[in-house]
N, C-alpha and C positions, 0 to 999 in steps of 0.2 A: 231181677225179681222185685216184687213189691215188698219192701222191708217193713214199712210202718205207715200207718194212716192216722192222722190227727184231725179230729172234728171238733169245732167249737161253735156253740150257739146255733146249732142246726136242728130244726124241728124240736124234738124233746130231748136232744142231746145237749148237755151243758159243756163239758170239756172231756173228750174221750180220746185215748190213744190206743190203737190196735196194732199189735205186732204180728207179722206173718212169717212163715218159714218156707223153705223149699219143699217141693213135692205137692201132695194133695192137702189143702187146707179146707176144713169144713166149718160152717157157721150153723149152729143149731139153737133152738130156743122155742119157747111157746109162741103161738100165733100172736102177732102184735107186739113182740118183744123188741122190735127195732131192727131186724135183719135187713129189711128193704131200705131203711133209712141209710144204713151203712153203704149199701150199693149205690143209692142216690148220691150220697156224699162223694164217693169215689168218682161217679159220673161228672160231678161238678169240677173236680180236680182235673179231669180229662178233657174239659172243654164243652160239656153239655150245657144246655140253656139253663139260666138261673132265674128264679122267681123270688120276689120279696117275701111271699108267704111261707118260704122255707125257713126264714129266720125265726129263732126261738122267741116266743111271746115275751115282750118286755125288753128285748135286746135291740140295739141299733144296727148291729152287723153280725155276720157269720163268716167263718172261714174254714177251708179244708186244705190240708197239706198232705201230700203223698210222697214218700221217699222211696226211690228205686235204686237198687244196686246195679247200675249200668254205667260202664265207663266208655268214654270216647264215642258218643253217639254222633253219627255223621250229619244228621239234620241240625244238631246243635252247633257243630263245627261250622256249618254254613251260616248260622246266625251269629257266630262269634262268641258263643257262650261256652265256657269251660265246663266239662262234665267228667273230669278224671276221678273225682271223689263221689260220683253218683249224681242222680237227678232228683231235684225237689220241685214238684209241681204244686203251685199254691194258687188258690182262688179265694177271693173275698167278695162278699156282696153286702150292700148297705140297704137300710130301710128306705133310703131315697131312690133306690133303683139302680145305683151305680155298681158296676162289677169290674174288678181288676184281676188280671192274671199275671203270674210270675213264674219264671223258670230259673232256678238257682239265683233267686233275688233279682233277676233282671226282668223288668216289666215287658210283657209281650201282648200282642193282640190275641183275641180268642181263637182266631183262625190258626195261628201258630201253635197255641196250646193244644188245640184239637188235633193238629197234624202230628205233634209229638205223642199225644195221648193214644192215637190210633196205632202208632208204631210200637207202643209198650203194652197195651191192654186190649183184649178182645172180650167184649161182654156179650153173653147170650142169654136170652130170656125175653122179658117184656120190655126191654130197653132198646133204644135206637142205635146204640153204639155197637153195630154188628158189621164187621168188615166183610163177611162172606155174602152179603145180600147184593151188592152192586155187581152188574154183569161183567164189568171189566175185571173185578177181583176174582170172579168165578173162572174166567178165562185164564187169569194168571195162575190160579191154583191148579187148574187142569194141566197147564204147561209144566208146572213144578212136578206134579204127580207123574207125568209122562217123561220127565227130564228133557223137556223141549226148550229150555231157556236159551241154549246156544242157537238153535234154529230160529227162535223168535228174535233174538238179537241180530242175527244175520238179515232177516227180513226187515227189521227196523232200520238197520244201517243202509240197506239198499233202497228202502223207501225214501229216506231223507236224501240220498244221492240223486234219485230220480226227481224228487221235488226241486232240488237245487238246479239240476239241468233244465227242467221245464221252465223255471224262473229265468234262467240265463237265456234260453232260446226265445222266450216270450219278450224279453227286453230287447234282444237283437232284432226281432221281427217288428216290434212296436216302434223302434227307433229307425227303421229302414227309410221312411220318408224323410225324417229329419237328417239322416245320414246322407241321403241323396242331395238334399239342399246344401248341406255343408260341403259335400264334394264339389258341387257346381261353384259354390262361392270361392273355395280355396283354389280351384283350377283357374278361375277368372283372376283372382288376386295374384297368383304366381305368374300368369301370362302377362298381366299388366305391368308387373315389376320387371319381368324379363324383357319385355318390349322396350322399356325405357333404357335398358343397357347402362345402368348406373355404374359409376366407378368411384372408389373411395377418394376423397379429396376434390372431387369434380366441382362441387358447389362452391367451395372457397376460391378455386381457380377462376370460375366463371364470374363470381362477384368482383374479383380483382380486375378482370378484363373489362367488365362492364363499367367500372369506375374510370378506367383509362379511356374508353371510348366516349364516355359521357363528357370528358374534358379534353377531347382530341385537339380542338382548335387552339386552346390555350397552351397545351403541351407542344404543339408544332411551333407556335409563336416563340415560346421560351427557348426551344431547342435551336431555332434559326438564329435568334439573337445571341445566344451563348456561343454557338459555333462561329458566327461572324466575328464576335469579339475575340474569340480565342485564335482563329486561324484565317478566316476568309476576308475580312474587311481590311481596308487600308489602315495601317497602324495597329494591326491585331496584336494580341498578347505575344504570340510566338515571334512575330516580326520584331517587336520592340525588344524581346529578350535576346534575340540574335544580335541586335545593335549593341545592347549592354555587354554581352559576352565579348564582342569585337573590341569594345572600348577597354574592357578589363584585360584582354590579351596584350593590348598595347601597353597598358600600365604595368603588367607583369614583366615586360621586357626591361622596364626601368626599375620597378620595385618588386622583388620576388615575394615579399610578404603578402601580396595580394592574391597569390596563387590559390590559397585555400578557399577564399571567397569565390574565385573563378571556378574552382572545381565544383562547389555547391551549385552554382548557377548552371554550369554545363550539365550536371546530373539532372537538373530540373527539366531540361529541354526534352528528353525522351518521354517524360511523364506527360508533359503538355501535348506532345505529338500523339501519344496513345489516347489521351483524353479527347483530342479533336477527332480521332478516328472513331471512338466510341460514340461521340455525339452524332457523327455522320450516320452511324448505324441506327441510332434512335430516330433520326429524321426519316429513314426508310421504314422503320417499324410503325410509326404513327401514320404512315400513308396506307391506311387499311380500307377494306370494302365497307362502304357506308351501311350496307344491309346486315353487317355482322352484329351490330348492336341489337337489332330486332330478333335475330336468331338466338342470341344469348338470353334476351328477356323471355322468349318462348321456352327455352330450355329450363331456366330457373323457375318459371311458373309450373312446368311439369313436375320438377323436383318438389316444389312447394305443395302441390296437390297430393303427391304420393306421401309426403311427410305428414299431412293432416290425417291420412288413413292409417299409415303403418309405422310412423316413428318420427322423432324430431329431426334426425339427420340421416344421411345416406347409409351409415353403418347400421343404424336401427332398422331402416327399411330392408336392407339385405338380410339382417338377422331374422326379421319377421318372415321373410320369404323362405329361409331355410327351415324354420319351425313349421311353417305351413306345408312345406313339402313332406316333412316327416309325418305330420298329422294326416295328410292326404294318403300317404302310403299305408298308414295304420287303418284308415277307414276303408281303403280298397281291399284290405284283408278281412273285413267284417263279414262279407257275404260268404267267403270261404270258411270262416270260423263258424258261421251259422250252420252251414252244411255239415261241418265236422261234429258240432254239438248235437245236431239232429240225428246223425248216425249213432253217436255215442248214447243218446237218450233211447233210441230204439233198442239197442243192444241191452242196456240196463233194464228197460221195461220187460223185455223177454226173460231176463234172468230173474227179475223180481217176481214176475208171475209164476215162474217155475218153482222158485223157492217157497212162495206163499202157498202154492198148490200142494207141494210136498208136505209143508207144515200142516195144512188142512187135513191131509190124509192121516198123518200121525195123530192129530187131535181126535179124529173120528175113532181111531182104534183105541186111543186112551179113554175117550168118553165111554166106550163099551165097558172097558175094564173098571173105571171108577164107578159106573152105574151098578155093576154087579157087586163090587166090594161094599158100597154103601147099603144096598138092599140087604146084603147078608148081615151086616151089623144091625140094621134097623129091626130085623126079625128078632134079634136078641134083646132089643130094647122095647118090646111090647108092640111092635108094628108088624104083626104076622103077615098081613095081607097088603102092606104098604107098597107103593111103587115109587121108584126114584129113577130119574134118567138125566144124564148130562146131554142136553140137546145142542147139536151143532147146526147153525143156520148160516147160509151164505150172506155175506155183507160186502159193501163196497171196499175195495182195496184200501188198506190203511197201514200205518206202521205196525199194527198188530196182526196183519195178514188179511184173509178174506173170510173170516169167520166171526160170528157172535156165539158166545157160549152162555147157555142159561140152564140152571139147575131146576128141574121140574119134580113135583112131589104130589102124591095122593095118599092120604091116610087110610082110605077104605077101598075095598074092591068095587069096581063098577064106576067109580068116580074118575073123571078125567084128570090127568096130570096137569098141575098148574105151576106157574113160576114160584120158586121158593119165596120170593119177596111178598107173595100174596097169601102165604100161610098165616092164618089168624092166631092160632093158639100159641101162647108163649112156651108152654111145656113141650108141645110137638116140635116147635122150632128149635128149642134147646137140645132135644134129643137128636134131631137131624144134624145140628151143628156138632154134637158130640160124636156122631158117626163119622162126619166129614173130618173132624179134627183127628180122630183116631187113625184114619187111613192117610192123613196128610201130616201126621206128627213130625215126620222127618224133614219135611220141606217147608212147613209153616214156621216162620222165624219170629212171630210175635211171642215175647217171653211169658206174658201173663194171660191166662184164660180164666174168665169168670162165668160160672153157670148159675143162673137164678131160675128156680122152678123147673129144673131139669127132671124132677121126680113127679111132675104133675100127672095124675091119672095112672100111675103104675104102682106096683108093689110086688111082694114075694120074690120069685126067682128073677123077674125082670129087673127089680131094684138091685138085686145082687149083681146082675150083669152090668147095669149102669155103673155100679161101684167099681167093678173090675175094669171097665173101659176108662173111667176117670183115673184110676190108679195107674193104668198103662200110659195114659196121656201125660200124667204127672212126672213120668220119667224124662220127658223131653221138654216140658213146660212147668211153670208154677201154676197150679190149678187152685182156684178158690171157688167153693161150691156152697150155696145156701140150700139146705135140705131139711125135710121133715122125716126122712126115711132112715131108720136105724141101719139098714143094710148098706146104705151109702156112707153114713157117718162112721161106721165101723172100719171102713177102708182108708180112713184119713191118716195122714202122717202127722197132722197137727190139728187139734180140735179146739174150736173157740165157741163158747156159749154166751148167748145174750140173755139178759134178764131185765125186766122192766119193774121198777118199784116207785113208790110214791113217798115224798118227803114233804110234810106239811101240805100245801096246796099245789105242789108241782110234781110232775112225773119225770123220772130219769131212767136212763139206760145204763146198765152195768155190763162190762165185758170181762170175761175170765178165760184164760188159757187153762185147759183141763189137764190134770194129772191122769195117770192110768186108772186109778180108782174112781176119780171123778168122771172120767169118760164112761166107765162101766155103768155108773149110776145114771148118767144122762141118757145113754143108749137104752137102759132099762126103762126109763121114763118114756122114751120115744116108742118103745115096744108096746107098753100096756097103759100108758097114761099115768102110771104111778110106779113107784119102786117097790117091788116084791121079791121074794126069794126066787120065784120062778122067772121073773123078768130079768133079775140079776144073772141067774144061771144062763139064760138064753143070750143075754148081752155078752157074757164071757165067751160063749161059744162063737158068737159073731166076731169078736175081737181076735180070738185064736185063729179063726179061719182066714183072717186077713193079715196075719203076721208075715 
């Protein structure tokens, strides 16, 4: 609920604090006493447009602050603003044209302030802050009235699923040509690598063999020389060692101490013989095909070219090949996936259309019910011949279904029903809103309702009926009503009176919460223009009737 409104330096208001209570709050006072200024001030706090000429003459700035007893507001949680102790909306405007907005002392933009304001207060009358006028809101209220929220949520969920599948299918089809090119490329690359039949460590082995072949003549020369010196030539190492051993054997027969030396030299002989056999093997190894070097160079060039494309070494090339094969397999499944998505999309679209059609039928039934209910209440609000209809028209399928909902109204018989948004009279619009709010009281979650000029053009029994409707509405919402009619004022739970007075050369507004006796006197004034015994007695009767 709106607990308190503080206005400073606005129009003819100097510094004013207004306290409100639960239930039906009424503001009364003479014409021009400042009631509309209070509504305008609240509009500023709720995010309405600010103008510098609203600032009190002689002042540099003006401010409005509204305190709401609302805890844990979800929109504020999204903004990261704590609201456990209530919500304070504050707006300041300067003569320089600057405007600032605050929620619980956190500066916000006007859009955020307006969004929060719309969730807290609904104004009806000659003001723009009217949540029932947009067609989307009318459809939402109709769904609430018919308890169709779950069906609407189901359609919304299915619609977003269909949209997601359509996007996925579109991407699969759009990328088909690119996918085909990629498949061709990967197939070629895999084939190219497979054709090369690469083996781990092959490059290093080939490079070593190439080094040998490039120095083949020198290796043969060195091998021949070493083999001859060791075994084959006259006076070769083995031959000389044999002579030395023979000599030492003869010495050993004379001096046994030489035996150890003899043993060492004898053990060396098998090593030399093995070495000579190994050298003879190398002689045969270097006797290679002269074309072998050319083959090796070609092979290394092939590996080099593949390395430039796919990796620095054979291991990297083979790893690229394995990854390409995995990607190729995935791309090959894309066409199958597109087919599966298309089938799934078709099934979802059929279900969505069925659900949207069923929702539309329910809405049409609900529209008849809400039209009759509003017309019945309008008759009690001095619209004896008024017409009202909730019109359902077909619309392109969206997350809201296949309908647009528009409230149509005609104040007089013979006149065509027109969209509610085009109803010109503030008083008529307020009473229509009052009728709608009465039938939607249980489903409309906006806590504070403000009616300005709800009594325009009515009186007598109709005014009493308006008061009864406001009283009923105040059981589910906090209602604030500006009125000139005693029948409505007498229905109030909390009565506030505005007075305008002059002090020196300035005009001021005074606000007063009325006691029971003061209420009686004010209602008496409203009845006859002045307080008399007759008007006081009549005022008392009105108050007793609304106890």
